[in-house]
N, C-alpha and C positions, 0 to 999 in steps of 0.2 A: 504493500500500500504506500510505498515511498513516493509515488507520483501524484498522490492526492494533495491538492493545494488548500491553503486556508480559505481562499475565495470559494472553492467548491464546498468546503465544509460549512461555511456561512450560508451558502445557498441551500444546503441540505437542512440546516436548522430553520431557515425561513420557510421552506416548504412544509416542514413538520409543524411549525407553530401556526401557520396560516391555513394550511390544508389545501392550498391552491397555488399553481404555478404563477398565475397572474398576480395574486396578492403578494407572493414572495418577491416577484419582480418589482412591484411597486415599493415594497419595504426596502429593497436593496438599491433602488434607483437604477435598475437595469430593464432590458426588454424581456418579454416572456421567452422568445427564442433563445436568448443568452442563458437564461436560467435552465431551460430545457437541455441545452447543450452541456452545461456543467453537470447536471444530473446524469445525462447519458454517459459522459466521460467517467464519472464515478462508478456507474454500473458496469461499464466495460472493464475498469480497473479491478472491481470486485468479482467480476464474472458471474454476477447474479443480479436479480431485480431488487431494488431498494424500496420502491414504492409500488403499490397496486393502484392503478388508475380506476376509480370507481365513480358512480354517479354522484356520490356524496363528497367527492374530493380525493385527495391523495392520502392513502393509508400506508404507513410504513410496514414493511415485512420484518421478519425477525432479523434479517441481515441489516435492514435499514435502521432498526432500533439500535443495533450494535454500533453502526456508524454514528448515529445521533449521540449516543452515550460518549463515544470517543470525541466527537466534536465539542460537546459540552465540557468535557475534562480539559481539552486543549485550550478552549476559550478561558476557562477558569485559571489555568496555569499561566497564560499570558497576562491576565489581569494581576495575578500575584507577582509576576515578574516585574511589572511596573512598580508595585509597592516596594519590592525588594531593592530595586535600583534606586528609588527615592530614598530608602533608608540608608543605603551605602553612601549616597550623596549628602546625607545628613538632613534630609528634608522630613520633618515630622508630619507627614500627611499620608493619606491612603483612603481606602474605602472599607467599610464593614457592613455586611448584610446580616442583620440579626433576625432570627426566627424564634417565636415564643409560642408555647401552648396557650390556649385561651385563659387558663387560670392565671398565667403570669402577666396578662395585660394590665392587671390592677397595680403593678409596680414597675413594669418595664419602661414606661415613658419617663418616670422620675429618675430611674437608673440611667437611661440614655442621656437625659439632660445633665446629670451630674458628670458623666463621662465626657460629653461634648464640651462642657465648660472647661475641663482640664485639657482636652485635646481638640480644640476648635477646628483644626485643619483636617481631621478625619471625618469623612462624610459617612453618615449612617442611614440605613433604611431599616424599617421594621415590618416583618410579615407575621401576622397572627393567624393561627388556625388550631384545629383540634390536634390531638396527638398524632393521628395517622397522617394528616396533612403536613405537619411539621417534620415528621420523619421522611416523608416523600420529598420535601424540599432539601433535606440533607442528602438524600440519595441522588437527587438531580442537580446537585451543586448550586441550588437556587439560594441557599443561605450559607454563611460562613460558620456561624455559631448559633446553636439553638439552646434555649433555656427550657428545661422540662423536669418533671419529677422522677422519671426512671429512664436510664439510658436504653436505647433500642438494642435489640439482640441480632437484628438481621442486617446491620450495616457496621463496618469497622469504625469505632469511634474512640476518641479520647474523652474521658469524663472527669469533671472537677467539681467538687462540692463547694458551694459558696453560701449556704444558709439553710436554716431549718424550714420545713414545710409541714406544719401540723394539719391534720384532717379531723374535722369535728362533725357532730350531729347538731343541727339547728332546728328551731321551731318558733312558732309565734309566742310572744310573751304570755298569752293566756292559754297555752296548751296545757292539758291536764298533767303532763310530766314536768312542766317547767317548775323549777325550784326544788324538785325532789333530789335526794342525794343517792349516789351509788345505784343507779338504775341498771338492772341486770341485762345481759345480752339477750336472754330469752324474752324479757319483757319488751325491750325496744324492737325486737324482731316482729312483734305483733302490729307495729305501726305501719302505715302506708308511706313508702319512700318515693320521693321524686328523684329521678336518676338521670345521668348523662347517657350518651349513646354507647354502644358496645365498643370496647377497645380503649375508652378513655381511662386515664390514670386513676381518677377517683372511683370510677365504677369497678375497676379491677380490685382496688383496695377494699371496697365495700363487699364484693363477692368473697374475698378472702376472710373478711371479718365475720360475715354471716354464714360462711360455708359449712361450719360444723353443726348448724341447726338443720335437722332433716327436712327436706322439701322446701326450705325457705328460698332457694335460688330458682325454683321453678316459676315463680312469679315475683320477681325482685321489686317491681314497682312501675310507676308511670314514667316513661322515657321522655325527656325534653332536650332540646338541641343546644341550650346554652346555660351558663351559670346565671345570667341575668333573668332568664325565664324561670329558672328553678327558684331563685330568691323571691321573685314576685309571687310565684305559686305558693310558696311556704307562707308568705305574709298574708295571702288570701285565704289561708286555712285549708289548702288542698292536701297537705301532708307535711312530712318532715324531710330533711335532706342531709345527706352525708356529703360534706363539701370542704374545700380548702378554706382554712380560717382566713387566709389572706383575701379571699374574694368577698367576705362578709364583714370585714373590719368596720366599715362605715355603718352598716346596719346594726352591728352590735353596740357601737358607741352611742348611737342615737336611740337605742332601745326598741328598734323595730323587729329585731330577732334576738333570740337568746340561745346560748349553748346548753344542751342537755347534759347533765352529769352522768354519763354512762360509764360503767366499769370497763376499763381497758382503753378509755379515750382520754385525751386525744391520741390518735395514731400519729406517731412522729415519723415523717418522711423527710427527705432532703431535696433541695433545689440543686440541679446539676447544670453546669455549662458543658455543652456537647459540641464537639467538632470531629470531622472525619480524620481518622488516624492514617489514612492512605493518601493524604494530600499534604503539601507543604504548608506550614503555618506562616501566615503573612505577619509582617511587623505590626499591623493594626490589630490582628487577632491576639498576638502576644501581649500587647499593651492592654487590650480590653480584659484579657484573662487575669492579668496582674491587678487591674482595677477591681475586678470582681472579688479576688481573694482578699484584697485589702479593705474594700469598702462596700462590697455587694450587699452584705447582710444589713447594712445601715439603711438601705432603701426598701427593705421589707417592712410591712406594718409592724408596729411595736407590739410584740407578743405579750408583754406584761400587762397591757391594757385589756387583753382578751382573757388572760389567765392570771388574775391577781394573786392567787394562792400559790403560784409556781415561782421558782427562782430563775431569773434570766440574767445573762451577762449583758453588758451595754451594747454588744454587737448583735444582739438578737438571738444568740444560741443558748441552749439550755445548759444549766449547771448540773 
């Protein structure tokens, strides 16, 4: 494949993203015949078809997907090369694409603002999604670093802890269990739960927590698509929720929600900074990871306001 050019790979990516030769040509500022020629040359080099021409547009074959993955990796490496050259020249600038699971969106903007204040010449973008979407962005080289609760197992990663991530059960202040102490797991399992979609980190943790109760996972609860919807549903009295404490900090402080005192709660997880281990770490990534280690926990909601009976260090971690 040594004869494949960067121009051809860019054409391939444009065809894949737009689904049409004409749209790819417009995106690249070329004519449609020129893009068609580049695709034809790549297919001749590969000795196989890279796209199926269908009525719905251009669909990549298995070989085409392999080419696209290589094109994305090459584009990413060239972007990192620019950052590395700038670092060698002593220029403290670069780009950083941050991806966060939806639970982290409650503190990620403040964390970004703190970082950008110290490193104003590093351009940052933020992509928010559920766990599966964030992992897909890592796989596709769409983000440099992801913040999430559990490192993925199906992609090679570097994982670094930067703060505590407590999971709690919340209810309306007038819920019958509000104010009670040491609620048993068996008792709380009788309640109706409002839950996230399959594969989400909080749902997996809830399944583990209730897994020892026979039959409880057969009907876990009512599924909802976002933490915001779940919070509103709990406040409306539709059920209780097992949720990240960081997503309900505001509601707890204003008294719109309360944490139920359940035996074994809160479940203490951790926040991880995740990057791919099979790619070179850019200077911007290194600086951001150092920032997270030193100051990341400071941008998490103050846990002592959520758990006044517990002991916490000033950086937000438990003692």
